[in-house]
N, C-alpha and C positions, 0 to 999 in steps of 0.2 A: 209483188212485181207484176208487170203485165205478162201477157201470154208468151209461152215458149212455143215456137213453131218446130214441129218434128216432121221432117221429110222421111219418106219411106215408112210411114207410120204403121203400115200393115205387114211389114217385113220382119226379119229375124231380130235385128237390133232395134229398129224404130219402135216396134210394138212394146218392147221391153223398156226402152227409154221413156215412152209415154206412161207406162204403168208405174215406173219408178217415181216420176214426177208427180203423178196424181196421188200416189200414196203419201206424199209429203206435202200435199195441199197446194201444189204449184199449178196455176192455170195452164192448160195445154191446148194447143191448136194442132190437130193432126192433119197431115196432108199426104195424099197418095193418088195414083191413077185408079186404084181399085176402090170399089164401094166400101163404105164403112168409116171413112175419114170425114173430118169436119169440112175440109175444103178439097176440091180436086186440084191436083198439081201434076203437071206433065212437063218434064224437061224439054220435050220436043215442041211445046206450045208456050212461047214466051209470054203470051197474054195471061197465063196463069200465075206468073211470078208476083206481080204487084199485089193482087188481091190476097195471096197467101201471106205476104209480108206485112200487110197493113196493120199497124198497131202492136206488133210483137217487139220484144226486147232482145230475144236471143233465138238462135236457130241451131238445131241439130241437122247437120248437112250430110246427106248421103248422096254422093255424086252419081250421075247417070251410070247405070250398069249396062255392060254389053257394048260399050263404045270405046275404041282404043284411045281417043283423045277427048276427055270431058271438058277441057278448058273453054271451048266456044259456047258451051252451055252455062258453066259455072261463073264465068267472068261477068256476063251481063246480070246474072242473078245477084252477085255480090255488089255490083254497082247499084242495083235497085235497092238492096238491103241498106247500103250506106245512105242513099238518097232518102230513105224512109226513117232513118235514125236508129236502125238496129245497132246495138252496142257489141254484141258478143256472138261469135260463131264457133261451134264445136264440130269439127269435121271427122268423119270416119275414114281413115286411111288404111294403110297396111304396113306391117312390120317389114315386109319384103320390098317396100318401095320407099326409098329415102326422099327427103325434100329435094325438089329440083329435078328428079327423074321424070320420065314421061308418064302420062296418065295421072294417077293419084298424087304422085310427087309434085307435079306441076300445080295441082289444085292446092296442095299444102302451101306452096309458095304464094299463091294468090291469097289464100285466107290470111296468112301471116302479114302480108303487105297491105291488105285492104281494110282489115278490121281493127278497131281500137282495142278490143279484147278478143282473145282467141285461144283455142287449144286444138291440137290434132291428135287423135287417137290412132295409134299404130299397133293394132292387135295382131297376134299370131293367128294361125289357122283356127277356125271355129270348131269347137266340139260338135256343134249342131250341123256341121257339114256331113255328119254320118247319120243323118236322119232324112226321111222322106225323099223329095226330089233331088236334094243335094247328093245323097248317097246313091240314088239311082243313076245320077250322071256319071259316076265313076264305076258303077257295078256292071259286070258282064258275066253271066253264067256262073254265079256263085263266087266270083272273084272281084276284088276291088283293085283297080288299076292305078298305078302312080309311076312317075318318072323320078322318084326321090331316092331310089336305091335303098341303102340301109340307114340313111340319115334319120335323125330324130327331130321331132317337132314338139314344142311346149304348147299343145292345143289349149285354147282358152274358151271358157264358157261365155256365151252371148249375154247372159245375165250379169256377169262381172263387167263386161264391156259397158253395158247399160248403166251400171252403178257408177262407174268412173265418169261416163258421159253426164249423168245426172248431177254429180258434184261439180264437174267443169262448167255446166250450164248455170248453176245456181249459187255456187260459193260466192261469198261477198267479195273476195279477192279473186280476180281473174287469174287463171293458171298461166296463160301466156307461154306455153311450152308444148312440146310433143310428149306423149305418153306411150311408151312401148309396153304393151300388155301381153302377158303370157299366163298360162296355167302354172301349177306348182311342180310339174314334172314333164320331162321330155320323153316322148314315146315314138317308136318306129311305126311304120304302117303295118308291119307284122304284129306288133303289140296291139294296135288298134283293131285289126281284124280279129284277133283272139278275144278282145274285150267285147266287140260287137257280137261275135258268135255266142259268147256266154250270155249276153244280155237278151238276144232275140231267140236263142235256141235253134238257130239254123246255121249250117256251116258257111263260113266266109273266110277266104284266104286272100292274101295279098299277092299280086303278080306285078313284078317290075317290068316296065316297058320303056321304050325310047320316047323322047319328047315328040317326035314326029308321029309315032303310033298313038300317043295320047291325044295329040291335037286332032288326028283323024277320027279317033273315037268320039271326042267331044263334038266334032262337026257332024258325025253320023247321028248323034243324039239331038241335033237341032240347033246347036250354037252357030252363030255366024262364023265363017271360016277365019276371019282376021282375029276375032275375039277368042276363038278356040286356040289359036296359035299363041296368043298372049297368055292365056290361062295355063296352057301346058308348059310354057317357058318358065313360069313361076316354080313349077316342080323341079326344074333343072337347077334353079337357084338354091333350092333346099338341099340338093345333093351334096353341096359343099359344107353343110352343117350350120348354115346361117341362122336357122330357126331353132337350134337346140338350146339356146340360152334361156335361162329362167330369170325373170325380173321380179322385184318386190313392189311394182307400181300399184297393183290392185289393193294390196294391204295398206300401202302408204297413203293412198288417196281415200279409201273407203273405211279403213280401220278394221278390216276383217280379211282373212285369208281367202285366196281364190279357190274355187271348187275344182277338184280333181276330175279327170275323165270318168272314172268309175262312179262318181257321185252325181253325175248329171243324167237326168232321165232322157232316154233316146226313143 
């Protein structure tokens, strides 16, 4: 097959998708604003769309991060993809955002309507959110902040997301569906704090806060105020238990079980 374009190729899932494809001999064209990718791609610069898409057959689509409405960016990108004959797009969405909802849900609808072949991945919260800058975003004085209360989340490994993406991009038969992806067990933030404490050897405990407090904390850490509000509101959605479900999607698509939180290096 011709090259597969991987957007966000230096990020958490994109780098893993690219590695998965390369390991299977699939030609990959990596794209990112950051150095190290084959082509420079910037959602804010429409002139970068066409060169990135030239000659590719499929795209791993990571919508622009940090903007409340990604549709004005993604819609012309998909129009250019169709114009250039791209057959298949696999979008990274979110299990918390159904098709048609604002943000990633609207992108989901665009992908399904625009592309001859498609899949939308809707993973639960990433296990990798508890590493590096992602952990630092929620951490304050030895506490990890959330507005989730005592609810549980079936955190999923980014490597498992990438494996499902790789199959959706390259399987002979297009998946033409959404995939809700989870890990094998649902954990509370109290459980996660205990696991991270044991892993890193330094105390970390969970503190439950309000959505407004969490949004203010995110904004104080440098996120745009509107995006901080959107991100904090997702925690409130979790409070009702929506992310406690466990699916068999990873095993069904890849043929192996998803990795548990305690199995993933942090």
